[in-house]
C-alpha positions as CSV (number, residue, x, y, z in Angstrom):
1,X,83.0,97.3,120.5
2,X,81.9,100.1,122.8
3,X,85.0,100.9,124.5
4,X,86.4,104.3,124.6
5,X,89.4,105.0,122.1
6,X,91.8,105.2,125.2
7,X,90.8,102.1,126.5
8,X,90.7,100.4,123.3
9,X,94.0,101.5,122.6
10,X,95.3,100.6,126.2
11,X,93.6,97.2,126.0
12,X,95.7,96.5,122.4
13,X,99.1,97.6,124.1
14,X,98.7,95.5,127.0
15,X,97.5,92.3,125.6
16,X,100.4,90.6,124.1
17,X,98.3,87.7,122.8
18,X,95.7,90.1,120.8
19,X,96.3,90.4,116.9
20,X,95.2,93.8,115.6
21,X,95.4,96.3,112.7
22,X,95.1,99.9,112.6
23,X,94.2,101.8,109.1
24,X,93.6,105.0,107.9
25,X,92.6,105.0,104.3
26,X,93.2,107.8,101.7
27,X,91.0,110.9,102.5
28,X,89.2,109.1,105.6
29,X,89.2,110.9,108.7
30,X,88.6,107.9,110.8
31,X,90.8,104.9,111.8
32,X,89.6,101.4,111.3
33,X,90.8,99.0,114.1
34,X,90.4,95.4,113.1
35,X,91.0,92.5,115.6
36,X,90.7,88.8,115.5
37,X,92.5,85.5,115.4
38,X,95.6,84.8,113.3
39,X,95.6,82.1,110.6
40,X,98.9,81.1,108.8
41,X,98.2,79.5,105.1
42,X,100.5,78.3,102.8
43,X,98.9,79.6,99.6
44,X,96.6,82.3,98.6
45,X,93.9,79.9,97.5
46,X,93.7,78.9,101.3
47,X,93.1,82.5,102.8
48,X,90.0,81.8,104.6
49,X,87.2,83.9,103.2
50,X,84.5,81.8,104.4
51,X,83.9,80.6,108.1
52,X,83.4,77.1,108.9
53,X,79.4,77.5,108.5
54,X,80.1,78.9,104.9
55,X,79.4,82.7,105.8
56,X,81.8,85.2,104.2
57,X,84.2,86.6,106.8
58,X,86.6,89.6,106.2
59,X,90.6,88.9,106.4
60,X,93.4,91.1,106.3
61,X,96.2,89.1,104.6
62,X,99.9,90.0,105.0
63,X,101.4,88.8,101.7
64,X,105.1,88.2,101.8
65,X,107.2,88.6,98.6
66,X,108.1,84.4,98.4
67,X,104.5,84.0,97.7
68,X,105.5,84.9,94.1
69,X,106.5,81.2,93.8
70,X,102.9,80.5,93.1
71,X,103.3,82.2,89.9
72,X,106.2,79.8,89.1
73,X,108.8,82.8,89.7
74,X,112.1,82.7,91.8
75,X,112.6,83.7,95.4
76,X,114.8,83.2,98.5
77,X,112.3,81.4,100.7
78,X,112.8,82.9,104.3
79,X,109.7,81.3,105.6
80,X,107.6,84.5,106.2
81,X,104.0,83.4,106.8
82,X,101.0,84.3,104.8
83,X,99.4,85.7,107.6
84,X,96.0,86.2,107.7
85,X,94.1,88.2,110.6
86,X,90.3,86.7,110.3
87,X,88.4,90.0,111.5
88,X,85.8,89.4,114.3
89,X,85.4,92.8,115.5
90,X,86.0,96.1,113.6
91,X,85.5,99.6,114.6
92,X,86.0,103.1,113.1
93,X,87.0,105.9,115.3
94,X,87.6,109.5,114.3
95,X,91.1,110.4,113.6
96,X,91.8,113.0,116.2
97,X,90.1,110.8,119.0
98,X,92.6,107.8,118.0
99,X,95.6,110.3,117.9
100,X,94.8,111.5,121.6
101,X,94.8,108.1,122.8
102,X,98.2,106.8,121.0
103,X,101.3,106.9,123.2
104,X,103.6,109.9,122.1
105,X,107.1,109.0,123.2
106,X,110.6,108.3,121.9
107,X,111.5,104.6,121.0
108,X,115.0,104.1,121.3
109,X,117.3,102.4,118.7
110,X,120.7,101.0,118.8
111,X,123.0,99.2,116.7
112,X,122.1,100.9,113.6
113,X,123.2,100.7,110.0
114,X,122.6,99.0,106.7
115,X,123.2,95.3,106.2
116,X,125.1,96.0,103.4
117,X,127.6,99.0,103.1
118,X,127.8,101.4,100.3
119,X,130.7,100.3,98.4
120,X,129.2,96.7,98.4
121,X,126.0,97.9,97.5
122,X,127.3,100.5,94.8
123,X,129.0,97.0,93.4
124,X,126.1,95.2,93.0
125,X,124.5,97.7,91.1
126,X,127.5,98.0,88.6
127,X,127.3,94.3,88.3
128,X,123.6,94.1,87.7
129,X,124.0,97.0,84.9
130,X,126.5,95.1,83.2
131,X,125.6,91.4,83.7
132,X,122.0,91.7,83.7
133,X,120.7,94.8,81.7
134,X,123.8,94.9,79.7
135,X,122.9,91.4,78.5
136,X,119.4,91.7,77.7
137,X,117.9,90.2,80.8
138,X,115.7,93.0,81.3
139,X,114.9,96.8,81.2
140,X,115.2,97.7,84.9
141,X,115.4,95.9,88.2
142,X,114.8,96.9,91.7
143,X,117.6,95.8,94.3
144,X,116.9,96.5,98.0
145,X,119.1,96.5,101.1
146,X,117.9,96.7,104.7
147,X,118.5,99.3,107.4
148,X,118.5,97.4,110.7
149,X,118.7,98.5,114.2
150,X,117.7,97.1,117.9
151,X,114.3,98.2,119.4
152,X,114.7,99.3,123.0
153,X,111.0,99.1,123.6
154,X,108.1,96.9,123.6
155,X,107.3,96.1,120.3
156,X,103.6,96.8,120.6
157,X,104.1,100.2,122.3
158,X,106.5,101.1,119.5
159,X,104.1,99.9,116.9
160,X,101.3,102.3,118.4
161,X,104.1,105.3,119.0
162,X,104.8,105.0,115.2
163,X,101.6,105.0,114.0
164,X,100.7,107.9,116.0
165,X,103.7,109.8,114.4
166,X,102.7,108.8,110.9
167,X,98.7,109.8,111.6
168,X,99.8,113.2,112.9
169,X,102.5,114.1,110.1
170,X,102.0,112.0,107.1
171,X,99.3,113.4,104.3
172,X,97.9,111.6,101.3
173,X,99.0,108.2,102.1
174,X,96.7,105.5,100.3
175,X,97.1,103.3,103.8
176,X,98.5,104.6,106.7
177,X,98.7,101.2,108.9
178,X,99.9,99.2,111.9
179,X,99.7,95.4,111.9
180,X,100.5,93.8,114.9
181,X,100.5,90.0,115.0
182,X,102.6,87.2,117.0
183,X,106.1,88.1,117.1
184,X,105.8,90.4,114.1
185,X,105.2,94.3,113.8
186,X,104.5,96.1,110.3
187,X,103.9,100.1,110.6
188,X,104.0,102.2,107.3
189,X,102.5,104.5,105.0
190,X,101.9,103.1,101.6
191,X,101.5,105.6,98.8
192,X,99.8,103.3,96.4
193,X,97.5,100.8,95.9
194,X,98.9,97.5,94.2
195,X,95.3,96.3,93.1
196,X,91.7,96.9,94.1
197,X,88.7,94.8,93.1
198,X,85.2,96.3,93.9
199,X,81.6,95.1,93.6
200,X,79.5,97.3,91.4
201,X,76.2,95.3,91.4
202,X,76.9,93.3,88.5
203,X,78.2,89.8,87.9
204,X,81.7,91.0,87.7
205,X,84.0,93.1,89.8
206,X,85.8,96.5,88.8
207,X,89.7,95.9,88.9
208,X,91.8,98.8,89.1
209,X,95.8,99.0,88.8
210,X,97.4,102.5,89.4
211,X,101.2,102.5,87.8
212,X,103.0,105.4,89.3
213,X,106.1,106.3,87.9
214,X,108.2,109.6,86.7
215,X,109.4,111.9,89.4
216,X,109.6,115.6,89.5
217,X,111.4,117.1,92.2
218,X,110.2,120.5,93.3
219,X,112.6,123.2,93.3
220,X,113.4,125.6,95.7
221,X,110.5,128.0,96.2
222,X,108.1,125.3,95.0
223,X,106.6,123.8,91.6
224,X,105.5,126.3,88.5
225,X,103.8,125.6,85.5
226,X,106.9,126.2,83.8
227,X,109.4,123.7,85.8
228,X,106.9,121.2,85.9
229,X,106.1,121.7,82.1
230,X,109.9,120.8,81.5
231,X,109.8,117.6,83.4
232,X,106.7,116.6,81.4
233,X,108.5,117.0,78.1
234,X,111.4,114.7,79.6
235,X,111.3,111.8,77.3
236,X,113.3,109.6,80.0
237,X,110.4,110.5,82.6
238,X,107.9,109.7,80.0
239,X,109.6,106.2,79.1
240,X,109.9,105.1,82.9
241,X,106.0,105.5,83.4
242,X,105.6,103.5,80.2
243,X,107.6,100.4,81.4
244,X,105.5,100.6,84.3
245,X,102.4,100.8,82.5
246,X,103.3,97.9,80.0
247,X,103.9,95.7,82.9
248,X,100.7,96.3,84.8
249,X,98.9,96.0,81.5
250,X,100.3,92.3,81.1
251,X,98.6,91.6,84.5
252,X,95.3,93.3,83.4
253,X,95.1,91.5,80.5
254,X,95.3,88.2,82.4
255,X,92.8,88.9,84.8
256,X,90.3,91.1,83.1
257,X,88.2,89.8,80.3
258,X,88.3,93.1,78.6
259,X,91.9,93.6,78.9
260,X,92.1,97.0,81.0
261,X,91.5,100.3,79.7
262,X,94.1,102.9,80.4
263,X,92.9,106.4,81.9
264,X,95.0,109.4,82.2
265,X,98.0,110.4,82.6
266,X,97.3,112.1,85.9
267,X,99.7,114.0,88.0
268,X,100.0,112.7,91.7
269,X,101.0,115.9,93.9
270,X,102.8,115.6,96.8
271,X,104.7,118.0,99.3
272,X,108.3,117.6,97.8
273,X,107.3,116.1,94.3
274,X,105.0,115.3,91.6
275,X,104.7,111.7,90.0
276,X,103.0,110.9,86.6
277,X,100.3,108.3,86.9
278,X,97.8,106.2,84.7
279,X,94.7,104.5,86.1
280,X,94.2,100.8,84.4
281,X,90.6,99.7,84.7
282,X,89.0,96.6,83.6
283,X,86.1,94.0,84.7
284,X,86.8,90.1,86.0
285,X,84.8,87.6,87.5
286,X,87.9,86.0,89.0
287,X,88.2,85.0,92.5
288,X,89.9,88.2,94.6
289,X,92.6,85.9,95.5
290,X,93.3,84.8,92.0
291,X,93.5,88.3,90.9
292,X,96.0,89.0,93.6
293,X,97.9,85.7,92.6
294,X,98.1,87.0,88.6
295,X,99.0,90.5,89.5
296,X,102.3,89.5,92.0
297,X,103.9,92.1,92.3
298,X,104.3,95.5,91.2
299,X,106.8,96.5,88.8
300,X,107.8,99.5,90.6
301,X,109.4,97.3,93.1
302,X,110.5,94.1,91.3
303,X,111.3,95.0,87.8
304,X,110.6,94.2,84.0
305,X,110.1,91.7,82.7
306,X,108.5,90.3,85.9
307,X,109.7,86.6,85.8
308,X,113.1,87.5,85.0
309,X,113.3,90.2,87.4
310,X,112.6,88.0,90.2
311,X,115.2,85.8,89.0
312,X,117.7,88.5,88.9
313,X,116.6,89.5,92.4
314,X,117.3,86.3,93.7
315,X,120.7,86.3,92.3
316,X,121.8,89.6,93.7
317,X,119.9,90.4,96.7
318,X,121.8,88.6,99.5
319,X,118.7,87.9,102.1
320,X,115.2,87.2,101.6
321,X,112.9,90.1,101.2
322,X,110.5,89.4,104.0
323,X,107.0,91.6,103.5
324,X,108.9,94.1,101.5
325,X,107.3,94.6,98.0
326,X,104.5,92.1,98.9
327,X,100.9,93.3,99.8
328,X,98.5,93.9,102.6
329,X,95.4,92.4,101.3
330,X,92.1,93.6,102.8
331,X,89.1,91.2,101.6
332,X,85.8,92.6,102.6
333,X,82.5,90.5,101.8
334,X,80.6,92.6,99.1
335,X,77.9,91.4,97.1
336,X,78.1,87.7,96.1
337,X,81.9,87.8,97.2
338,X,84.8,89.9,98.3
339,X,86.1,93.4,97.6
340,X,90.0,93.4,97.3
341,X,92.2,96.5,98.8
342,X,95.7,95.9,98.3
343,X,98.4,98.5,98.9
344,X,102.2,97.7,98.2
345,X,104.2,97.3,101.3
346,X,106.8,99.8,100.8
347,X,107.8,102.6,103.2
348,X,106.9,100.3,105.8
349,X,109.3,99.4,109.2
350,X,109.1,95.9,110.6
351,X,109.8,94.8,114.0
352,X,110.9,91.2,114.3
353,X,112.8,89.5,117.2
354,X,113.3,92.9,118.7
355,X,114.8,94.0,115.6
356,X,113.8,96.7,113.5
357,X,114.1,96.3,109.4
358,X,113.3,99.2,107.0
359,X,113.9,97.9,103.7
360,X,115.0,100.4,101.0
361,X,115.4,99.4,97.2
362,X,116.6,101.6,94.1
363,X,115.4,100.9,90.5
364,X,118.2,100.0,88.3
365,X,118.2,101.0,84.8
366,X,120.8,101.1,81.9
367,X,121.8,104.8,83.0
368,X,122.0,104.3,86.7
369,X,124.8,105.8,88.7
370,X,125.9,103.3,91.4
371,X,126.6,106.0,94.1
372,X,123.5,107.8,93.0
373,X,121.4,104.7,93.6
374,X,123.3,104.2,97.3
375,X,122.2,107.7,98.1
376,X,118.5,106.9,97.0
377,X,118.6,103.8,99.5
378,X,119.8,106.2,102.1
379,X,117.1,108.6,101.4
380,X,114.4,106.0,101.8
381,X,115.3,104.8,104.8
382,X,115.9,108.2,106.4
383,X,112.4,109.1,105.3
384,X,110.7,106.0,106.6
385,X,112.5,106.7,110.0
386,X,111.8,110.3,109.9
387,X,108.3,109.7,109.2
388,X,107.9,107.4,112.2
389,X,109.5,109.7,114.5
390,X,112.5,107.2,115.1
391,X,114.8,109.9,113.8
392,X,114.1,113.8,114.6
393,X,112.4,115.3,111.6
394,X,113.8,118.8,112.0
395,X,117.5,117.7,111.5
396,X,117.0,115.1,108.6
397,X,119.6,116.1,106.0
398,X,118.5,116.9,102.6
399,X,120.0,113.7,101.2
400,X,118.0,111.8,103.6
401,X,114.6,113.0,102.8
402,X,112.5,110.5,101.5
403,X,110.8,112.4,98.6
404,X,108.2,109.7,98.2
405,X,106.8,110.7,101.3
406,X,103.1,111.6,100.4
407,X,101.7,114.8,101.4
408,X,99.5,117.7,100.3
409,X,100.8,120.0,97.6
410,X,99.9,124.0,98.5
411,X,99.9,124.4,94.8
412,X,97.6,122.9,92.3
413,X,99.2,122.7,88.8
414,X,96.8,120.1,87.3
415,X,94.3,122.6,86.0
416,X,96.8,124.7,84.3
417,X,95.8,124.5,80.7
418,X,99.0,124.0,79.6
419,X,99.9,121.3,81.9
420,X,96.9,119.6,80.7
421,X,97.7,119.8,76.8
422,X,101.4,118.5,77.9
423,X,99.7,115.5,79.7
424,X,97.1,114.8,77.1
425,X,99.9,114.9,74.3
426,X,101.7,111.7,76.1
427,X,98.8,109.7,75.1
428,X,99.8,110.2,71.5
429,X,102.8,107.6,71.9
430,X,100.3,105.0,73.2
431,X,98.4,102.5,71.0
432,X,94.8,103.8,70.8
433,X,93.7,100.2,71.4
434,X,94.1,100.3,75.0
435,X,92.6,103.4,75.6
436,X,89.1,102.3,74.4
437,X,86.5,100.3,75.8
438,X,87.1,96.7,74.7
439,X,83.9,95.3,75.8
440,X,83.6,92.7,72.8
441,X,84.9,92.2,69.0
442,X,83.3,93.0,66.0
443,X,82.4,90.4,63.2
444,X,85.7,89.1,61.7
445,X,87.0,86.9,59.2
446,X,89.2,85.2,61.9
447,X,86.4,84.0,64.0
448,X,86.6,80.5,64.5
449,X,90.7,80.2,63.7
450,X,93.0,79.3,66.5
451,X,95.9,81.2,67.6
452,X,98.7,79.9,69.7
453,X,100.9,82.4,71.7
454,X,104.1,80.9,72.9
455,X,105.4,82.6,76.0
456,X,109.2,82.9,76.0
457,X,109.1,84.3,79.8
458,X,107.6,87.7,79.3
459,X,104.0,88.1,80.2
460,X,103.6,90.7,77.4
461,X,102.1,87.5,75.7
462,X,98.9,88.2,77.8
463,X,98.5,91.6,76.0
464,X,99.2,90.0,72.7
465,X,96.4,87.1,73.3
466,X,93.8,89.7,74.3
467,X,94.2,91.8,71.1
468,X,94.1,88.6,69.1
469,X,90.8,87.6,70.9
470,X,89.7,90.9,70.3
471,X,89.9,90.0,66.5
472,X,87.7,86.9,67.0
473,X,90.4,84.5,67.3
474,X,90.2,81.4,69.8
475,X,93.7,81.9,71.7
476,X,95.9,79.8,73.7
477,X,98.8,80.7,75.7
478,X,101.5,77.9,76.0
479,X,105.1,78.1,77.9
480,X,107.8,77.7,75.6
481,X,108.8,74.2,77.4
482,X,105.3,73.0,76.5
483,X,104.9,74.3,72.9
484,X,104.6,70.7,71.5
485,X,105.0,69.9,67.9
486,X,101.1,69.1,67.7
487,X,100.4,72.5,68.9
488,X,102.6,74.3,66.6
489,X,101.3,72.3,63.8
490,X,97.6,72.5,64.8
491,X,97.4,76.1,65.1
492,X,96.2,78.5,62.4
493,X,98.8,81.2,63.6
494,X,101.7,81.0,66.0
495,X,102.8,84.2,67.6
496,X,106.3,83.6,69.1
497,X,106.4,85.9,72.1
498,X,109.2,88.2,73.6
499,X,111.4,87.2,76.2
500,X,114.9,88.1,78.0
501,X,118.4,86.9,77.0
502,X,120.6,86.8,74.1
503,X,119.3,85.0,71.0
504,X,122.5,83.9,69.9
505,X,122.8,81.5,73.2
506,X,121.8,78.3,71.0
507,X,122.8,76.1,74.3
508,X,119.9,77.9,76.3
509,X,116.8,75.7,76.2
510,X,114.4,78.5,75.8
511,X,116.1,80.2,72.7
512,X,116.8,76.7,71.4
513,X,112.8,76.1,71.3
514,X,112.1,79.2,69.9
515,X,114.5,78.4,67.1
516,X,112.6,75.0,66.6
517,X,109.1,77.1,66.5
518,X,110.2,79.4,64.2
519,X,111.8,76.9,61.8
520,X,108.8,74.4,62.1
521,X,106.3,77.1,61.1
522,X,108.5,78.5,58.1
523,X,109.2,74.9,56.6
524,X,105.4,74.1,57.0
525,X,104.7,77.6,55.3
526,X,102.0,78.2,57.8
527,X,101.4,81.8,59.1
528,X,103.8,82.7,61.8
529,X,104.3,86.3,64.0
530,X,107.7,86.9,66.0
531,X,107.8,89.6,68.6
532,X,110.9,91.1,70.2
533,X,113.2,88.0,71.0
534,X,111.5,85.9,68.8
535,X,111.9,88.6,66.1
536,X,115.9,88.1,66.7
537,X,115.4,84.5,66.5
538,X,113.6,84.7,63.2
539,X,115.9,87.3,61.6
540,X,118.8,85.0,62.4
541,X,117.2,81.8,60.7
542,X,116.8,83.9,57.8
543,X,120.6,84.8,57.5
544,X,120.7,88.0,59.3
545,X,123.5,88.9,62.0
546,X,122.4,89.5,65.6
547,X,124.8,92.0,67.2
548,X,124.6,93.7,70.8
549,X,123.6,97.5,70.7
550,X,126.1,99.9,71.8
551,X,123.8,101.2,74.2
552,X,120.8,98.9,75.3
553,X,117.3,100.1,74.1
554,X,115.6,98.8,77.4
555,X,112.5,100.9,77.8
556,X,113.2,103.4,74.8
557,X,110.3,104.3,72.6
558,X,111.0,105.7,69.2
559,X,109.0,106.5,66.3
560,X,110.3,104.9,63.2
561,X,109.6,104.2,59.7
562,X,108.0,100.7,59.2
563,X,107.5,99.9,55.6
564,X,106.7,103.6,54.6
565,X,104.6,104.2,57.6
566,X,105.6,105.8,60.8
567,X,105.0,103.8,63.9
568,X,105.9,104.2,67.5
569,X,107.6,101.3,69.0
570,X,108.4,100.3,72.7
571,X,111.9,98.7,72.6
572,X,113.2,96.2,75.0
573,X,116.1,94.9,73.4
574,X,120.0,94.8,74.3
575,X,120.5,92.8,70.9
576,X,119.5,93.8,67.2
577,X,119.3,92.0,64.0
578,X,121.6,94.0,61.5
579,X,121.7,94.0,57.8
580,X,123.7,96.5,55.5
581,X,122.7,100.0,55.6
582,X,120.2,100.9,52.9
583,X,118.9,97.2,52.5
584,X,115.6,96.6,52.5
585,X,114.8,93.5,50.7
586,X,116.4,90.0,51.4
587,X,116.5,88.2,48.0
588,X,115.7,84.6,48.1
589,X,119.4,83.8,47.2
590,X,120.6,85.4,50.4
591,X,118.1,83.5,52.8
592,X,118.9,80.5,54.4
593,X,115.5,79.0,54.0
594,X,112.9,78.7,51.3
595,X,110.5,81.5,52.2
596,X,111.1,83.9,49.1
597,X,111.8,87.4,49.5
598,X,111.9,89.0,52.9
599,X,111.2,93.0,53.1
600,X,113.0,94.9,55.8
601,X,112.5,97.6,57.8
602,X,115.6,99.4,59.3
603,X,117.4,102.0,60.6
604,X,119.8,104.1,58.5
605,X,122.6,101.8,60.0
606,X,120.8,98.6,59.5
607,X,119.2,97.9,62.9
608,X,116.0,95.9,61.7
609,X,112.8,97.0,63.2
610,X,110.3,94.6,61.2
611,X,110.2,91.8,58.7
612,X,107.6,90.4,56.5
613,X,107.3,87.9,54.1
614,X,105.1,85.3,52.7
615,X,103.4,84.0,55.7
616,X,105.1,85.5,58.1
617,X,106.0,88.9,60.0
618,X,107.7,90.1,62.8
619,X,108.7,93.6,64.8
620,X,111.3,94.1,67.2
621,X,109.2,96.1,70.0
622,X,106.0,96.6,71.1
623,X,103.6,98.6,68.7
């Protein structure tokens, strides 16, 4: 493609039948222009990575949120297409030349406002905290609303104009992009990759995920080592990041043979804030489409645990998400397959049927303030509108500034020795296993033994399975509904996994099945491990009471005494097994079944952290 930048941009704007994408990647001084035909497919496996003649081809896929049903999760179905731009031409152009060729004009908006008013959104927040987090359904959930307006301009001109504004003013975005396809426009500056898979010449690909959380808002006058240090000592901020790391490690354990190694933490410095982040890295031989499927979607835009977060979103969001929280996935031929680069679709404006839509979500946790989350969505929507030039940047109020806007910080604090020490100290609260190379397992007495991991709808089971394989066991993960008696009886050890919900709800099919799994293994006197929800089910079966905590422990990490040893446990529970204060042993006469004496690790108030007995053990959280 030899056209001058101005001629190319003019041709893209003038031809309504032509689909294209403009992409400026992090750190690049060029814009990639991709053009080609559009193919809509039903599922990720149908993304056309090969041409009719069998040759590999590059594809940019717009993956809507509703594709999460491929993982068996709930979603409103709005029919948003899984849209593939099959690249037949690509060109790289210097960013300055592109900027000079792009239109620079105001795109008028009309009839603007949120689809859900502030009072109603605040009530939704209260309901989610009370009825979902407060009843053990999860640690955090992202609930969004949409800012809408009419666009009084040609959508293609609007897309190019807004892309110019982003290219000119945004700094540090992972992808700055405009994607124009029939009847649909997406323009944004995504701050982070969701997942990447890159060839390095070996038989497998390097897979990376980049969990980002914890937010330090720069004080007036800029950040200093002292103010940043105070942020890094904040337990709440640390826990928020660990929650995201936990969720993405579950995904990495599902797609990488070595489970995924944690590196970091690092600071991601922006113009008005600094985030903390880790990088998770592993190796996989999976098809990149399968990698994408198993990692749908980022916990930062859905919640935790993932499966139940999707159900909560479906219950409480009034309209489908479209492409919000999905990904733009670029599959590029490399080696003997395709590399994958998939940024999250956030900080993005959409045009469809002449209407602008800017989705803005807030992460709801146990201590969220409803009107604080209202302000969060106002700020995020205003930030996107300001970034694309739809509203004047100079008059954007402080409350309307999107602090997640990527940018360059004039000061670099990451090299300060005190800051580096504080960052490194966070890793003392992480299990060393996940910080180390995991290429193989040593000889083990467990080799040849079979473990059955029962998935109770929290994919932490993938991490448990990886750890068990590292010990030498052969491991199968089975959904609770498929945990047949034959499978339960055949396993050398059964690990009953974590999940959301109330362990007292015997009429719940999932809880009832966990009770059956626990009872059957105990009666057979066969090895059993129970985690989180299943720990509570075990405790109740042994005769202990199950009670709601006065304040949910969703996403709380504590160092507690477990049978005489200090253990850092990540708690994700709303309910707890409870014994009388000071009780450390449940004698055979006090249990409801013939299991012998049961050792108890509990708090001073009697909240049970762990149990162990002849042939079984359990723990309330993640060790």
